[in-house]
N, C-alpha and C positions, 0 to 999 in steps of 0.2 A: 177365620182371621178373628173371632171372638177371643179364643186362646191365645192369640199372639198379643192382643191388646192387654188381657189378662196378666199375661206375663210381662209386658213392659211396664205395666202400672205398677205391678208387684215388686220387681226388681228395681225399679226407679226410684221407689219411693222412701226418701229418708225419713227418718222420724221427727223431723223439723217441718213437715208441712208436705212434702212430696212434690209429684208433678202437677202439672195443670192439665186442663182439657185442651188449652191451646197448644200443648206441647205435643199433642197428637194429629195436628195439622203439619203437612199433609200426608205423613206417613200412613196413619190410619185412619183419618176423618178428612173429608172436604172442607167441614166448619163444624164448630161445636154448635149441637142442637139447641134450637131455641127451647126456653120454658114455655109450656103452652099457656100458662097464666100470666106472663109477664111479656113475653116476646123478647126477653133478654136470654144471654146464654145459660144453659143449665149451671149447675154449681158442682163442684167435687170436695170432699173432704177424706182425708185420710187419717185412717185410726190404726191402732197398733196391729189390729186382727183382720180388717178390711178396709176397703174404699167405698165410699158411697157418692154415687151421682144422683144428684136432686133436683126436684123443682120445689119452689116455693109453696105449693099448693094453693088450696082455694082462699086461705086467709091472707095471702100475698105477701107474707112477713117472712123472712129467712131465719127460720128456728134450728139452723145448725145442722141439717139433716136427720132431726129429730122425726120419728115417725110412730103412730099408735096403729096397732092391728087390732081388729076386733071382728067378731063373728057377724056375717050377714044372717038374715031371717032363715036362710037356708042352710046355716051352719059353716059355710065356706069362710075362711079368713080371708080377710083384705084390709089394705090400709085405709085408714079414715082421717088421717093428719097428724099433725099439721103439714109436714112436708112430705111429698111424695118421692120414695127412695128406691133407688136400685143399688143393690149392695154387691160388691164383687169381692170375693176371698179367695186367698190363695188355695190351690189344690192340694 
């Protein structure tokens, strides 16, 4: 199903903003997942080369789907804020 959602989002995304997560109900989602930091629905942003589904993160501010990736002490890369982002890119 992940590939089906990716195809829907990429094909349905016009340059002026694209689809919303709400449009995936009920065909792909039962409901829009809640942001674990606010309890409100996750947000989605359409960019020219990708879609971003994101949470506002620890600062509780909508920073427009921006994220910072830093190395942990063990060297692994991990998001450190301000938003927590899932990127969906066309294949």
